N, C-alpha and C positions, 0 to 999 in steps of 0.2 A: 138689468143685470141678468145675464144668461146663466142658467144652471147647467152644470156638466152632468151628462148622463152617467149613471153608475155602471161600472163594467159588469156584464153578466157572466156568470159562470157557464162555461161550455160543458155540455154533457160529454163525458168521455168514459171509456171502458175502465180506465185506471181508478176513477173515483168510485166506481160501483164495487160493492163488497163481493169479493170472489170466494172461491172455496179455499179454506185454509189448508196448507200443506201439512201432512202429518210427519211427525219426527221419525226418522229412519231408525234411530237407536231405540226408541220406545216400542216400535213395531217388533224389533228383534229381541226386546227385553234385555238390552245391554245395560249393566249397572255402572260400569266404568269404561271410559274411552281409553284405549291403549295407544301410547305414542309410538309403539313399534310397528303398528299396522299402517304402514305408509300408503298403501293403495287406498285404504278407506279414507285417510286424511286428505289425500289429493283432491277429493271431491269438494272439500271445504276451502280450497285455496284457489285464487284467481290465477290467470296466466302471468300476471306481474308479480305474484308471490304474496298478495295480501290475503288475509283471512276474510272470507265472505261473511256477511251478516246474517242474522236469523231470518230476516224477511226473504232473502234469496235462497238460503239453504233449506228452510222449513224445519230446522231443528228446534226443539223446545229450549226454554231458557237454561235449564240445568245442563242439558247435553251440549248446548252451544258454548257454555263456559268451559266444560270439560274438553271440548274440541280445541278451544283457544289455548288452553294450558298444554294439551297434548302436542299441538303444532309447534308451540314455543319450545317444548322439550325436544321434539324431534329435530328442530333446527339446531338446537344447542349440541346435539349428539351427531350432527351432520347427516341425518337421514333425509331431511328436507332442505331445500335451498332457502336462503333468506329473500332472494330476489329471483324473478323469472328470467327467461332468456331474452 
């Protein structure tokens, strides 16, 4: 009876711990994310119109939640589109 060889993990750069991105709002000491600041919110939206996650944006948990709420409010008031082009 032949045993199957266990698959080996390939060393890759994505599995290595990298430098953590610092929160842009914490750097600027922003307490509340404003939904009317559309230029700032566009950084946190993909081309398709989806809200980017913390891993990509580098925002802390508190500010990422505020960004999500601000984007949703800006969409409701028609400052930001629901979908991309």
